Every structure is written in structure tokens, then in C-alpha cells.
C-alpha positions, 0 to 999 in steps of 0.5 A: 085292685087289678094287681090283686086277683083274689080281690077282684069282683069282691065287695068291701065286706067280703075283702074284710072277711077275707082279711079277718079269716087270715088275721091269725096267719098274718099275726103268726108271720109278722116279718117287716121290711123297712122300705125307707129310702129303698127302691123297689128293686132293692126291697125285692133283692132284700126280701129275696136274700132273706128268704134264701138265708132262711131256707139255708138255715132250715135246709130240709135236706140236712140231718140237723132236723 
């Protein structure tokens, strides 16, 4: 759990409580990335490009919204 600072020094019960408190957020943001046969760099690139496209479509500076 060293790579997950928010989970450090937490009991299993505390981790479960955190998960359940966030569950509605997880359900509302249900994006999935198929990682079959992709290496970590390809996965990161895919996520980056997807977020970039989403931001360009949203573009808070535009008058579209």
C-alpha cells in the first residue's frame, strides 16, 4: 500500500469505510479502460488522450455552454 498514501496506516475496516463512502462517486464516474495487451505507457497515453478530448469538448472558455 505504499503507492496509496491515503490507505497507509489504515485498518481493513477503515479502508472499507472509505470505499463505501466513495461508492456513489465511483458509480457516477464509471469510465473503464480495456488494458488487454497494452503496456503501462500505452494505457497512460490512452487515458491522457481521452481526458484531453473530453476537456476540448467541454472547453469552459467557449460560449457553447
